Structure formats: C-alpha cells, structure tokens
N, C-alpha and C positions, 0 to 999 in steps of 0.2 A: 130555552128561548131560541128563536130562529137564528137569523144571521146576526153575528156579533162582531164587535171590534173592541180591542182593549186599549184604553187610553189612560195609562198610569201617569201620575204627576207627583213629583216629590220636591220638597223645598228644604234647604239645609240650614235655615236660621239666619240671623242678621250678619251683615257683611263684616263687622268688626269683632264678632264674638269668638270665643275659644271653645272647641270641642273638648269633651272630657278626656278622650284618648287621641293619640296621633293617628292621622289617616294614612300616613306612611311610617312604618316602624324604623326608627333610627335611635341609637343609644348615644347620648351626649356626655361622653366621659373621655378622659385622657387616653384610655386604652383603645378606644375606637379611632382616635386620631393617630395613635402610634401604629395600629394595624393597617390603616389606609396608607400611611406613608411607606411602611415596609413593603406593602403589596405593589404600589405604584413604582416605587424605587426599582423593583426587579422586573418591571414590565419589559418585554421585548417581543417583536413579531416572531412567528414561527420561522425557523431557519430556512425551510424549503420555499417560503414566500420570496426570499431574496431581497428583503427590505430591512434595513437596520433601524429605521426610525419612522414612527407614525406621524403623519402630517394632519393637523387639526386646523381647519380654516374658520376664523371668526368673522361673522358678517352682522351688520345691523346699522341702525340709525346713528347719526352723530350723537355723541355724549350719552351712550347707553351703558358703557362700561366694558368695551372690548379690550382696550389696552390695560384697563384696570384689572381685568380678570387675569391676564398674563402676570401682571405685577403681584397679584394675590397668590397665585400658584408659585411664582418665583420666591416670594417672601417666605412661604412655608418651608421650602427646601433650603433656603439660605438662613432660616431660623431668626430672621428679623425682617421688619417691614422694608421693602425695596421700592424703587421707582425707576427701574431701568427703561420701561416704555414711557414716553412722554404722554401725559394726559392733560386735558383741558380743564377749565373751571366749569362749575355747574351752569354758568350763564352763557357759555359759548354756543353760538348758533351755527357755526361752521366747523367742519371736521378739523381736528388738529393733526391726525394721522394722514399724511399725503403719500406715503410710500407703502409698498407691500413688504412687511418685515417678518421674516421667519425666525422666531426666537427659540433658542435652546434653553433648557433648564439644567443647572448643575446641582448635584447633590452635595451642597455645602460650598464654601468659598473655593476650596481646592479639590473638590470631589469630582467624580466622573460625570460625564454628560449623560443625562437620562435619555431613554429611547423614544422620545416623542418631541415634536416641534409644534409650537403654537404660532399660527400664521395670522398676523394682524393686517387689517385692510382699511382703506378709506371709508368713512361713514356714508351710508346711504341717506339721501335727502329727498324730501317730498317733490320739490320742483323738478321738472324735466330739464336736463342739462346741468344739474347741480349734484355734487357729490359723486359717489361711486356709480358707474354706469352698469346696470345689470347685463347689458349686451356683451360686456367684456368678461363676464363670469366664466363662460365655457373655456376661455384660454387659460384661466387660473386652475379650474378643476382638472383640465386635461394635462397640466404640467408644462405649458409652453412658456410661462412668464418667469423670469429670473427674480431672485431675491433682490430687494432694494429698488424694485421698479417704481419709478415716479408716476403716480396716477395723474390723469388729466380728466376733468369732468366732461370734456367733449369727446373723450375716447382717443387713445393714442396707441393701442396695442395692435401690432400688425406683424406679419412674417418678416418684414424688412427691418424691424427695429433691432437695436443692439441687444444681444443676449437671448434673443428669441430661440426657444428650443423646438426645432422642427420635428424631431422624432423623440419625444419624451418617453421615458420608461416608467415603470410602476412607482419607483421611489420619488419621482418628480411630481406625481399626481396628488390630488387631495384625497385623503382616505376617510375623512369624517368632516362634516360641516356643522357649524353651530350658529344659529341665529340668537342674538342677544336682544331682548326686549326690555324696555324700561317699565318696571312694574307699576309706576305711578301714571303711565300714559296708555296702557293697553286698552282700556275701555274707551278712550277718545282717540284711537289711532286714526290718523289721516287716511282717507281713501286712496290717495295717490301713493302713499307709502305702502299701504296694504297691497296695492296692485303690483308694485315693484317687488315686494317680498314674495308674493305669489308667483310672479314670473321667475324669480330666482329659485324658488322651491321646485318648480317643474324642471328646470335645467339640472338641478342636483339629483332629484329622484329618478329622472330618466336615465341617468348614468349609474344607478345602483349605489350611489354614495349615501351612507346613513346621515340623517339630519336630526339634530336635537335643538331644543330651545332652552336658553337660560333666561329666567325672569329675574332681572337685577333690581337693586334698590328696594328690596322687600322691607328693609328697616324703615323706609319712608312711606311705604304703601300700607302699613298696618301698625297701629299703636302698640299692639302686643309684641310684635317682633322688634319694634324700636327699643322696648325695654329689655327684651330677652330673645336673642336669635333662636334659642332652642325651642321657642314656642311656635316656630314656623310651621311644623306639621300638625299643630293643633288649630292654627289660625284658619277660620272659615273664609276670611278675606283673601288670604293667599291661595287657598284652594279654588276660590271663585276666579281669581286672576289667571290661574293655570288653565282652568276650563275655558275661559274667554280666549286665551292664547291659542288653545287647541282649535276653537271654532274659527277664529280669524285667519290663522295660518294654514290649518287643515292637516295637522298631524296628531297622533294619539297623545293623550295626557301622560302616558308612561314615558314619552320622549321629552317631557318638559320638566325642568328642575329649577327650583328657586335658589338664588345665591345672594350673598352680600359681600361686596368687595371691600378691601381696605381703602378708605378714602381720607379719613381724618385721624385714624389711629396711628400711634407710633410704636406700639407693642402688639405682639400676636395675641389672638384670642382663640381658645380651643374650639368654640362653637362655629366661628367664622371659618376656621380651617376645615372642620368636619364637613360643612356644607359644600365648600369648594372642592375638597378632595373627593367627596362622593360623586360630585358632578363630573370631575375629571375621570374617575374610575369608570363611570358609565360611558364616557366618550371612548375610552380605550377598549372597553368591551365591544362597543359597536364597531370600532375599527377592526378588531379581530374578526367580526362577522364579515366585514368587507373583504378582508384578506382571504377568508375561507371561500368566498364567492369568486375571488380573483383566481384562485387555484383551479376552479372549474372553468371559468371563461377563458383562461390561458391554455386550457387543455392539459394541465399537469395532473390535477387531481391530488387529493391528500394522501400522503404516505406516512404511516406511523413510524416515528424514529425508533432505532434499535434500543436506545437508552432514553428513558423518560426523564424529563427535566424535574429538578427538585426545588426550583425557585418559588418564592411566595406567590407570585402571580399565577403560575401554572397550577400550583396546589389549590389556590382559591377557586380555580375554574374546573377542577377535576375531582375534588374530594366529594364525599357524600353530602347531599344537601343538609344544611342545618336549619332548625326551626327559626322563625323570625323572633327577634327579641320580645320577651314577655313584658310588655309595657302596660302598666295600670291593670294588671290581671287579664291582659289580652283584650282584644276588641271583639265584640259579638259579630259573627259573620254577616248577619242581616244588616247591621249598622254599617259595616264596611261597604256592602253592596249599595246601600242607600246613598252613601257619600258621593258617588259619582253619577247615580242614575237620575235621569229626567226624560222619561219617554224614550230611552235608548240613547239619548244624547248627553252632552256634558251638563254641568250644573246650571240651574236657573239663576238669574241675577239676584243679588241680595235684595230683599224687600220684606215688608211685614207679612204679607199674604201673597199667595200665587193664585191667579185666576186664569182659567182657559175657557174658551167657548167651544163647545162640542156640538158638531152638526149631526143630525139624525133625521132622515126623511124630511129635510127642510126645516126641522125644529131646532132651536138653540137652547142649550142649558148652560148655566154658569156654575162653576164650583169654586170654593175658596177654602183652603185648608193649609195649616202650617205643621211641618214636622221639625221638631227641635232635636238636633243631634246630641244634645246634652243627655237625652233619655237613652237608656240602654236598649230598649226595644221600641223604636218608633212605629206607630200604627200605620197600616196601609191606607191609602186614599182611594175610596171606592166611588164609582160613578156609574149610574145606569140610565140609559136613555132609550126609549122605544116609542112605538107609534100609538100606544093606548091613548085614549082621550083622558082629560083631567079627572072626570068623575070616576071612571073605572079605576084609575091609578090611586085616587084618594081612598076609594072603598077597599082596595087591597091592603093599604097601609093600616086602615082603621080596624079591619077584621083580622089582621094577623095577630094570633095569640102571643107569639114570642118572636124576637128578632130572627130573621132568616139569613141563611148564608147568601142567598141570591134574592134581591128584591127588585122591584120595577117602579120607576117614577115616570111621569109624563114628560113630553117634549118641553112643556113649560111648567115646571114644578113649582108648587107653593113652598115656602120655607119649611123644611122638615129635615131632621137628621138623616144623614146618608149612612146606610149600613155597609158592612164589609162584604167582599165578594163582588167584583165588578164585572159587569158585561154591558156592552153597548150594542143595541140593535140599530144599525144604520143602513141595512140593505146591502152591505159589502160582504167580503169573504169572511168565513168563520175564523175566529182566533180563540185561543185558550184564555181564560180569565187570568189577569195578572196580579201577582202579589210581589212585594219587594224582593223576595227570594227568587222569583221567576225572571225578574227583569235582567239581573246580571247574567 
C-alpha cells in the first residue's frame, strides 16, 4: 500500500479487575522487608560529594499523606507505629502543617541517625493565596530557607527574614523532590491545582533535581488493595491511576510509585512496609543520580576511591544485575509491553470498550476492541483505512480465499471482522505496521 500511518490502540481491562501477573515485579515476604531495611539503613552519599545526609522534599495538596509518609518510614525503623509528625483528619480542608520541618529518622529508639532527611511542607491548595505558594519553592530548593520556617499563604520568604541563608551550600539544598497525590482524586484533579503542580514541576526540573510521585491511599482507590495491599501491582485500577498521574503531571510512569501509609493501624504490616521502603529506596537512588551530576556541575568530577565500600547500599548498586523475581512463572514479554502501551502514551481510561475515530483522506472509520490482560497473549488490534470506494473494498473481502496478513477496508466500512496486520493510508508519511511488540 502507498502512504500509511500506524494507529495502534490497546485496552487493559476493567478499572477494578486484577491481572494474572504483577505488572511490576515485587516479592511480598519478610525477607524482602528485611533486605530493604538493611540496604536503606546503610545508605550514605559518596564521600567526595561532601554531603552527609540526603534531603528529600515532600510536596502536595492538603491531606494527601505527606506527614503520614514520614510517620510510616519512621514507624518502620522504630519497629512500631509512630506519630511524630502531626497529621490532620480525613475531613480537614486546610493544611495542618504550617512549618517547614526537616525530619531525621533513627535506626531504633537509641540507634544512629540515618543518612537522609524527609522535609515536610505546607499543603498546596487550589485557590490563589491559599496554602503553599509555588512562587516560594525556589528558595527552598536552593537551600535558603531554615528548618522550622513558618509558612504564610501570602508569601513571607525574603533575604531579610531571620535565618535566611544567603550563600547556601550543597548540603542545604534539596536533592530529591516528591509530589504526593491522593489516589482517590487523581482523575478529578482540580485544574487550578494541576496548574500549581505544573509550575512547581518546572521549577524543580530546570534545576536538575529528580522528581518522583507517590500515589497515596491506594487502599481506598481499589477494592482489591483494600483487602490485600500485596495485590497493588496486579490491580489494573492502580495501574490506570499511575498512568493518569503521568499524563496530568508530565513525568514518566517509572517515576510514579503507589503507597499506603499507616493511618488507622496500631501494629506494623509487612506489605505496607515493603511498599513504603521500595519507594524510599527509589528516592535515594535518584538522589545518588543528583549527586553524580553535582560532581560534574561543581567541576570536581568523580574519582574512584582507593578502597571500595562494603556496605549493603553500595553492594546493591554495584553487584552484577540479578534477574527479576519469577512471579507466577514470569510474565510474557508481549503482555508486559501491552500493559503500558496506548499509541505510545499511557493507559487508556477503564471502560468496557475503547473506540477511536481514524481520519483518512477525509473519511472516518471507528474501531472497537477489548484486550483483557488476563490472557497470556493478547491479540493485536488491527485497523486499515484507505481511499478505495466501498464496492471495491467489499469485493476484495469477498474474493479473498484466506485471511491475509494485510487487508483493506473502505473509509466507511460495513460491519466486518478486522484482520491482523495494520496499515492506514491517510496520505501522510510512511510508517511501519505496528504490533504490540513493536509499540514498546
């Protein structure tokens, strides 16, 4: 065929269903929790960076779980549920946190202070002049603002205020930023809030600071995770929410992690801990990336130390790659690719069918097809549209002795089964035919 365009479309099943296999491999057992604790416990920045502690900044709307995330991490290392950071009730409409607090985490009641700080901030609110002011974020990112600074919704950070650091050094700056989004409200995110978060994202990324998103309250967002947190990476609902967060905020899905904080529990839970620790581990990995870049921007460059470190964190980052956990006899490669593919974008919203209008030389054709991730080998969705008139296209289908790899239907096709091998003639630039394996 002449000019062609490839228009693949995939759908991943109903929003509340479970996939057969995990779309992110993670083992839910006590040994995983133990390994994560041991690794994070021994984290420390490279000595040549000149920083003793990583600073992780938490940002997000009021009542999304910023303070609760610190409490969850603190609980894990104190071996019981804690409430050091004050949190509000689910009905609070205004932020409870009014100061910038840099929290340290100790390894046990009388243990050492771990080499990271979690910085809590005032909640962002939709209305202009309410909550955290995004215009003040650069002062925090650049390390000018002292701990325990009292926020003012009208903005009160200036070079003349008490404690303002006029010449901050690397240890004062933010090394990793985390947006926390309420998993029950991602799909109905207020446009004003979205604009504020977008403005903040630009200020963060232009400074080369890594940014992650935590999707909180996943136990409330999906009935399966409410029953069992370990079902989170099988939940198509949670997967969809992560894809929606990626679209709305504008960062890759691999930077987005689901969590469930301790809110009503009085004892620790292995699965809650594993999810929170794996998120913290990723933050510290991204922080290491930031420090690597800082060595370049500061003109130092990396110098290999004469003696290699033997701590668990360094070993986990330098040993030979290990295969992903073999869960449910492993996941087929094609299914893994389909899990996130939708025309090169993130997941389509949950629905019974997915339909798209395809344009070709002024003609419109509609397709409707469902792919269920419960099947091990989901079929591709093929569509062909070209400029043949309806009679010629119908004759081609009738005279075809066997199904062909490439077939042609008219711009206004009559209901007929669509064969595999998709090409679209629309008068545009040539593209290769797409299959699920080619999309990823």
